[in-house]
Backbone as a chain_set.jsonl record, in Angstrom:
{"seq": "FLEALPRAVAKLAFVVLSATGKSFDAVPGARCHVSDRVSEVPCVQVELTALCGRTVHTVSVLHRSVAGWEVSADDAVDDGGLFAELQMLVRTGK", "coords": {"N": [[9.755, 7.14, 11.311], [11.035, 5.131, 9.985], [13.67, 4.888, 10.738], [13.553, 3.387, 13.013], [13.227, 0.798, 12.227], [14.606, -2.493, 12.019], [17.888, -3.173, 10.638], [17.787, -5.338, 8.963], [15.397, -5.166, 7.616], [14.517, -4.511, 4.436], [12.671, -3.768, 2.594], [9.507, -2.216, 2.334], [6.107, -2.325, 2.06], [3.28, -0.406, 1.141], [-0.022, -0.964, 1.361], [-3.355, -0.968, 0.191], [-6.53, -2.125, 1.065], [-9.755, -3.236, 0.365], [-12.143, -2.885, 2.794], [-14.714, -3.745, 2.812], [-14.995, -5.476, 0.769], [-15.962, -4.529, -1.57], [-15.221, -3.495, -4.868], [-12.744, -1.052, -5.682], [-13.557, 0.833, -7.595], [-16.24, 0.993, -7.137], [-16.571, 2.588, -5.007], [-17.251, 5.725, -4.464], [-15.055, 8.451, -4.925], [-12.83, 7.208, -3.802], [-9.555, 7.248, -2.692], [-5.987, 7.245, -2.174], [-2.966, 8.072, -0.488], [0.594, 8.45, -0.015], [2.574, 10.184, 2.132], [5.293, 12.502, 2.745], [6.714, 12.467, 5.905], [7.637, 14.711, 7.303], [7.25, 17.081, 5.695], [4.694, 16.639, 4.812], [3.993, 16.487, 2.19], [2.551, 14.824, -0.514], [4.016, 11.852, -1.745], [3.24, 9.813, -3.34], [0.23, 9.396, -5.044], [-2.918, 7.894, -5.447], [-5.703, 7.337, -7.417], [-8.118, 5.46, -6.476], [-10.552, 4.728, -7.549], [-10.083, 4.383, -10.215], [-9.163, 1.858, -10.497], [-10.519, -0.545, -11.683], [-12.531, -3.212, -10.665], [-10.744, -4.061, -8.75], [-9.751, -5.002, -5.43], [-7.633, -4.871, -3.804], [-4.509, -3.221, -3.578], [-1.143, -2.381, -4.198], [0.168, 0.465, -3.084], [2.602, 1.863, -2.838], [6.134, 1.158, -2.615], [8.794, 1.031, -0.381], [12.271, 0.965, -0.594], [15.238, -0.018, 0.943], [18.344, 1.474, 0.502], [21.863, 2.079, -0.104], [22.061, 4.815, -0.054], [19.896, 5.507, 1.462], [16.342, 5.425, 2.105], [14.245, 4.699, -0.638], [11.47, 5.54, -2.61], [8.989, 3.92, -4.559], [6.362, 3.823, -6.921], [3.505, 1.717, -7.331], [4.893, -0.756, -7.371], [5.675, -4.089, -8.134], [4.806, -6.615, -5.913], [5.767, -9.526, -4.301], [3.64, -11.143, -2.559], [3.384, -13.511, -1.2], [0.987, -14.775, -0.583], [-0.123, -13.145, 1.313], [-1.983, -11.058, 0.697], [-4.325, -12.455, 0.023], [-4.818, -13.698, 2.454], [-5.287, -11.448, 4.099], [-7.604, -10.444, 2.863], [-9.373, -12.548, 3.42], [-9.515, -12.343, 6.225], [-10.741, -9.852, 6.471], [-13.209, -10.378, 5.239], [-14.271, -12.204, 7.062], [-14.511, -10.685, 9.28], [-12.467, -10.441, 11.182]], "CA": [[9.601, 5.801, 11.843], [11.891, 4.192, 9.259], [14.907, 4.71, 11.499], [13.31, 2.397, 14.063], [13.191, -0.551, 11.655], [15.888, -3.214, 12.04], [18.648, -3.104, 9.387], [17.415, -6.474, 8.117], [14.226, -4.792, 6.817], [15.011, -3.858, 3.227], [11.541, -3.375, 1.754], [8.286, -1.968, 3.081], [5.022, -2.06, 1.113], [2.052, 0.243, 1.599], [-1.087, -1.659, 0.64], [-4.725, -0.617, 0.539], [-7.394, -3.292, 0.906], [-11.161, -2.909, 0.584], [-12.641, -3.475, 4.042], [-16.053, -4.284, 2.592], [-14.976, -6.407, -0.353], [-16.363, -3.811, -2.779], [-14.085, -3.051, -5.676], [-12.467, 0.364, -5.462], [-14.329, 1.665, -8.515], [-17.605, 1.082, -6.615], [-16.53, 3.47, -3.835], [-17.04, 7.07, -5.002], [-14.035, 9.278, -4.29], [-11.79, 6.41, -3.139], [-8.193, 7.698, -2.999], [-4.984, 6.912, -1.175], [-1.687, 8.721, -0.746], [1.691, 8.272, 0.928], [3.16, 11.521, 2.257], [6.514, 12.731, 3.513], [6.324, 12.651, 7.305], [8.006, 16.048, 7.76], [6.605, 18.135, 4.906], [3.336, 16.189, 4.511], [3.787, 16.533, 0.749], [2.355, 13.471, -1.029], [5.029, 11.255, -2.629], [2.468, 8.968, -4.251], [-1.22, 9.541, -4.922], [-3.601, 6.923, -6.302], [-7.157, 7.411, -7.535], [-8.512, 4.055, -6.402], [-11.728, 4.488, -8.398], [-9.603, 4.011, -11.553], [-8.725, 0.461, -10.445], [-11.759, -1.299, -11.898], [-12.574, -4.609, -10.253], [-9.689, -4.379, -7.783], [-10.061, -4.848, -4.003], [-6.353, -4.732, -3.122], [-3.55, -2.544, -4.447], [0.094, -1.892, -3.604], [0.242, 1.895, -3.374], [4.014, 2.152, -3.065], [7.087, 0.302, -1.915], [10.047, 1.661, 0.018], [13.424, 0.072, -0.671], [16.416, 0.512, 1.627], [19.549, 1.455, -0.324], [23.027, 2.668, 0.557], [21.771, 6.249, 0.103], [18.728, 5.677, 2.332], [15.107, 4.832, 1.617], [13.746, 5.193, -1.915], [10.063, 5.179, -2.801], [8.537, 3.665, -5.926], [4.911, 3.649, -6.989], [2.974, 0.547, -8.035], [5.913, -1.791, -7.528], [5.157, -5.455, -7.998], [5.184, -7.208, -4.637], [5.484, -10.946, -4.109], [3.031, -11.101, -1.234], [3.425, -14.828, -0.583], [-0.34, -15.136, -0.092], [-0.573, -12.203, 2.344], [-3.185, -10.347, 0.278], [-5.458, -13.378, 0.143], [-5.077, -13.874, 3.879], [-5.906, -10.209, 4.586], [-8.967, -10.397, 2.342], [-10.157, -13.529, 4.175], [-9.752, -11.781, 7.545], [-11.724, -8.784, 6.329], [-14.521, -11.004, 4.963], [-14.787, -12.882, 8.265], [-14.638, -9.712, 10.372], [-11.432, -10.614, 12.198]], "C": [[10.532, 4.806, 11.169], [13.182, 3.91, 10.005], [14.765, 3.622, 12.556], [13.303, 0.961, 13.537], [14.566, -1.203, 11.73], [16.57, -3.134, 10.67], [18.26, -4.237, 8.429], [16.185, -6.177, 7.254], [14.714, -3.976, 5.625], [13.894, -3.342, 2.33], [10.297, -3.243, 2.622], [7.199, -1.583, 2.087], [3.852, -1.393, 1.816], [0.921, -0.289, 0.721], [-2.425, -1.133, 1.116], [-5.6, -1.815, 0.164], [-8.829, -2.875, 1.209], [-11.668, -3.64, 1.824], [-14.004, -4.131, 3.862], [-16.088, -5.354, 1.514], [-15.453, -5.774, -1.645], [-15.121, -3.445, -3.561], [-13.956, -1.537, -5.53], [-13.284, 1.276, -6.373], [-15.79, 1.814, -8.078], [-17.689, 1.988, -5.385], [-16.222, 4.889, -4.334], [-15.987, 7.851, -4.198], [-12.907, 8.524, -3.609], [-10.41, 6.832, -3.64], [-7.268, 7.232, -1.895], [-3.713, 7.682, -1.523], [-0.68, 8.356, 0.343], [2.422, 9.608, 0.938], [4.47, 11.498, 3.017], [6.107, 13.096, 4.941], [6.613, 14.062, 7.8], [7.215, 17.121, 7.027], [5.127, 17.872, 4.643], [2.982, 16.328, 3.035], [3.625, 15.099, 0.248], [3.481, 13.047, -1.965], [4.339, 10.45, -3.716], [0.997, 9.219, -3.975], [-1.879, 8.578, -5.905], [-5.105, 7.184, -6.242], [-7.651, 5.971, -7.592], [-9.706, 3.743, -7.294], [-11.323, 4.106, -9.823], [-9.185, 2.537, -11.627], [-9.941, -0.46, -10.526], [-11.613, -2.767, -11.508], [-11.563, -5.0, -9.192], [-10.177, -4.145, -6.351], [-8.797, -4.737, -3.156], [-5.369, -4.104, -4.105], [-2.322, -2.139, -3.639], [0.266, -0.446, -4.034], [1.677, 2.3, -3.676], [4.868, 1.185, -2.255], [8.321, 1.136, -1.603], [11.131, 0.601, -0.03], [14.572, 0.734, 0.075], [17.612, 0.379, 0.682], [20.702, 2.058, 0.474], [22.769, 4.143, 0.855], [20.614, 6.524, 1.062], [17.521, 4.997, 1.72], [14.673, 5.505, 0.32], [12.329, 4.681, -2.1], [9.8, 4.93, -4.28], [7.034, 3.418, -5.876], [4.571, 2.378, -7.747], [4.016, -0.517, -8.303], [5.256, -3.157, -7.349], [5.686, -6.058, -6.703], [4.817, -8.687, -4.646], [4.957, -11.073, -2.69], [2.995, -12.454, -0.543], [2.086, -15.264, -0.003], [-0.895, -14.187, 0.957], [-1.873, -11.508, 1.955], [-4.421, -11.22, 0.429], [-5.822, -13.589, 1.602], [-5.749, -12.639, 4.477], [-7.355, -10.111, 4.123], [-9.87, -11.371, 3.088], [-10.489, -12.982, 5.562], [-10.783, -10.675, 7.507], [-13.114, -9.374, 6.125], [-15.115, -11.64, 6.218], [-14.896, -11.952, 9.462], [-13.601, -9.833, 11.463], [-10.39, -9.537, 12.119]], "O": [[10.796, 3.74, 11.725], [13.728, 2.81, 9.912], [15.755, 3.005, 12.948], [13.366, 0.014, 14.321], [15.58, -0.537, 11.526], [15.888, -3.038, 9.649], [18.396, -4.094, 7.214], [15.954, -6.867, 6.26], [15.258, -2.883, 5.79], [14.144, -2.564, 1.409], [10.061, -4.048, 3.523], [7.356, -0.611, 1.348], [3.481, -1.761, 2.931], [0.909, -0.091, -0.494], [-2.612, -0.881, 2.307], [-5.437, -2.428, -0.891], [-9.078, -2.221, 2.222], [-11.624, -4.869, 1.891], [-14.403, -4.974, 4.666], [-17.088, -6.056, 1.358], [-15.367, -6.393, -2.706], [-14.086, -3.122, -2.979], [-14.939, -0.837, -5.286], [-13.662, 2.375, -5.969], [-16.502, 2.673, -8.598], [-18.757, 2.135, -4.791], [-15.064, 5.217, -4.596], [-16.029, 7.901, -2.969], [-12.101, 9.133, -2.906], [-10.126, 6.785, -4.837], [-7.717, 6.867, -0.808], [-3.417, 7.916, -2.695], [-1.049, 8.003, 1.463], [2.84, 10.106, -0.107], [4.728, 10.604, 3.822], [5.242, 13.948, 5.143], [5.882, 14.563, 8.655], [6.584, 17.971, 7.655], [4.388, 18.791, 4.288], [1.807, 16.29, 2.668], [4.46, 14.245, 0.545], [3.857, 13.792, -2.87], [4.791, 10.408, -4.86], [0.567, 9.252, -2.822], [-1.451, 8.461, -7.053], [-5.7, 7.243, -5.166], [-7.603, 5.336, -8.646], [-9.856, 2.609, -7.749], [-12.139, 3.56, -10.565], [-8.888, 2.031, -12.71], [-10.331, -1.077, -9.534], [-10.702, -3.463, -11.956], [-11.527, -6.157, -8.773], [-10.926, -3.204, -6.092], [-8.87, -4.534, -1.944], [-5.385, -4.406, -5.298], [-2.445, -1.617, -2.531], [0.484, -0.163, -5.213], [1.938, 3.0, -4.655], [4.393, 0.501, -1.348], [8.829, 1.858, -2.462], [10.938, -0.522, 0.436], [14.852, 1.914, -0.135], [17.862, -0.694, 0.131], [20.514, 2.497, 1.609], [23.2, 4.661, 1.885], [20.385, 7.676, 1.432], [17.666, 4.088, 0.902], [14.727, 6.728, 0.196], [12.025, 3.53, -1.785], [10.32, 5.636, -5.144], [6.512, 2.87, -4.905], [5.266, 2.005, -8.693], [4.013, -1.123, -9.375], [4.383, -3.332, -6.5], [6.887, -6.01, -6.437], [3.684, -9.05, -4.963], [5.73, -11.108, -1.733], [2.601, -12.524, 0.621], [2.045, -16.033, 0.958], [-2.007, -14.385, 1.445], [-2.773, -11.376, 2.784], [-5.453, -10.758, 0.916], [-7.001, -13.651, 1.948], [-6.68, -12.766, 5.273], [-8.233, -9.738, 4.9], [-11.026, -11.046, 3.361], [-11.616, -13.136, 6.032], [-11.611, -10.566, 8.411], [-14.08, -8.937, 6.751], [-16.33, -11.615, 6.41], [-15.322, -12.37, 10.539], [-13.834, -9.366, 12.578], [-9.444, -9.535, 12.907]]}, "num_chains": 1, "name": "protein.A"}
């Protein structure tokens, strides 16, 4: 699917957000992974239960480079308030 993105897209973040507002450590077995689309081999795996008190987490970020797309785990993302907006939408059921 990355080939379909416009060239202007240089970064893509994969984010997990608690739909109930419960922190991830309160959800037994909570996990997330990002896998290679062809091989289905996980590139990044996160045990969400280890994220005490957290309700949102950036799992990984893809960066477009000259060589192609590169994946990094737990990259800091300047969300510009997006996470707060997503959490508000979840809380209000929208």
